[in-house]
N, C-alpha and C positions, 0 to 999 in steps of 0.2 A: 626398268628403273635405271637411272643413270648412276654413274660412279659416285657422284656427290650425294645423291639421295641414299645410296647404300651406306655411305659413310655416316650420314645423319642418323639412319635407322640403327646402325651398329653402335654408334656412340650413345644414342638414346637407350638402347637395350642394355648396354654396359652400365650406364648411370642407374637405370632401374634395378639391375641386379646388385650393383654396389650398395644402393640404398636398402634393398631388402636384406642382404647379408649383414649390413651394419646394424639394422634393427634387430635381426635375429641374434646376432652376437651381443648386442646391448641387452636384450631380454634375458639371455642366458647369464650375463654378468649380474643382473639384478636379482636373480633367483638362485644363486649359488647357496647351498646349505652349508653352514659352518658346523662341522662335526665335533669341534672341541667343546667340552662341557665347562662352561664358566660358572655354573651353580656352585660346584664344590670349591672353587677358588675363593668364594665369598663366605664360606662356612668356617667357623672357629669352634673348637671344643675346649671345655674347661670345667669349672665348677668349684666346689668347696669340700673341705674335709674338716670336721670338727672333733676335737678330742678334749674331754675334760675329766679329770680324776681328782678325787679328794678322799677324805676319811669316810669310807663307806658309800661314796658317790661315784657313779660312772656315767658319762655322757659321750656317746660316739655317734657322729653324723657323717654320712656320705651323700654328696649332692652333685652328681654329674649333670652337665648341661651343654647345650650347643646353641650358637647364635648364627643368624644369617645377616650379613652386612648389606643392607639395601643400598646404602651409599656411605660416604665417609662420616655422615652425621647420625644416621638412624640404623639401628639393628633390632631384630626381633628374634626371639628364641623360646626354647622350652627346656625344662629340666625335670629331673626325678629327685626324690628325697627319701632316704632311709635313715632311721635313727633308732637308737637304743638308749634308754635312760634307766638308771637303777639307783635307788636310795635304800641303803641297808635298813632293814626292819620297818620299811614304810611302803615302797611300791617298786614295780618293775613295769616299764612302758615300752611299747614298740610303736614307731611312727613310720608311715609310708605314704607317698602321694606324689603330686606333680605340681609344676608351676609354668606359667607363661610370663615372659619378660619383654619389656621394650626399653631399649637404651638409646639415649639421645646425647650426642656430644656437640654442644653448641660451639665450643672451641676445643681443640685437641686435649687440653689439660683438665677439662671439666666433663664429668659424666653424670647425667640425670637418669633416674630409672623409675619404672613402675612395674611392680611384679605382683601377680595374682597367684596365691598359693592355696592349694586345697590338699589337706593331709588327713589321713585316718589315724586316730590315736586309740590304741588298745592298751589299757592299763589294768594291772592286777594289784590291788591294795592288800597288804598284809594286815593281820589283826593288830590293832593299835589301841592300847589301853583297854577300855571296855567295849570298843567297837569291833564288830565281826569283820572278817576279811570279805572283800567284794571285788567285782570287776566292773569296769566302765569302758565303753566304746563309743566314740563319736567322731564326727567330721569337724575339722577346724578350718575356717576360711580366713585368710589374711590378705590384705591389700597394702603392700609396702610402697611408699614413695621415698626415694632416696637421692642422695647426691654424694659425689666423691671426687677425689683428685686422681687423675689418670696419668700414668707414665708408661709408655710402651703397652704391654699386654696386661698390666696390673692396675687395678683401681682400688683405692683405700677410701672408705667413707662410712656413712651411717644411713640407716633407713628407718622409717617409722610406719607401723601398722595402723592405718587410719580406721580400721575396724576393731581395734584392740578393745577387749572387754576383760578386766582383771578376773572376773568370775568364770569366764568361759575360755579364755585363751590358753593355748598350750604353753606359752612362755610367760615369765614373770614380769616382763616389761614390754611396752609397745615399741621401744627404741632398741635397735641392734646395730652395733658396728659390723662392718664386713670388709673382707679382702676378696676381690673378684679377679680371677686369672683366666684368660682365654689365649689359646695358642692357634 
């Protein structure tokens, strides 16, 4: 082989090696695993706390929840609910259950919501006039559709239970105002 042919072979070999190393380097670049966890960066915790007191009446509610922000417009989440209601000389009730929620923010100041709530209600009624005391236990399902004004982490609005039945519902009305806070 002449010196010129050696140079061509060496240059060709160098070009082939360079292309191979470039492709291997490129392949490694495309398959680098990002070990940072972005899931928790999109999770917010919050919920509600309800306290109501009156003459012989007590209502205490604790409702922790968490949401996952899919994007700046849509969030999904779940929550728990624990409650205690007492009306002197009438009843004592314990409520517990859970809910699933979808939040949609078409613009930053407006929040639309759909929340499916399933709670267990255990109530003990005291003797009332000529009626004997008795207990009642049942599951209550509610589907709330709501809207609110949002500023920062706080939303103030109202929601309506589209499954509301005054004879079966846990609450006295299908409409409920709310304050929703997530951090």
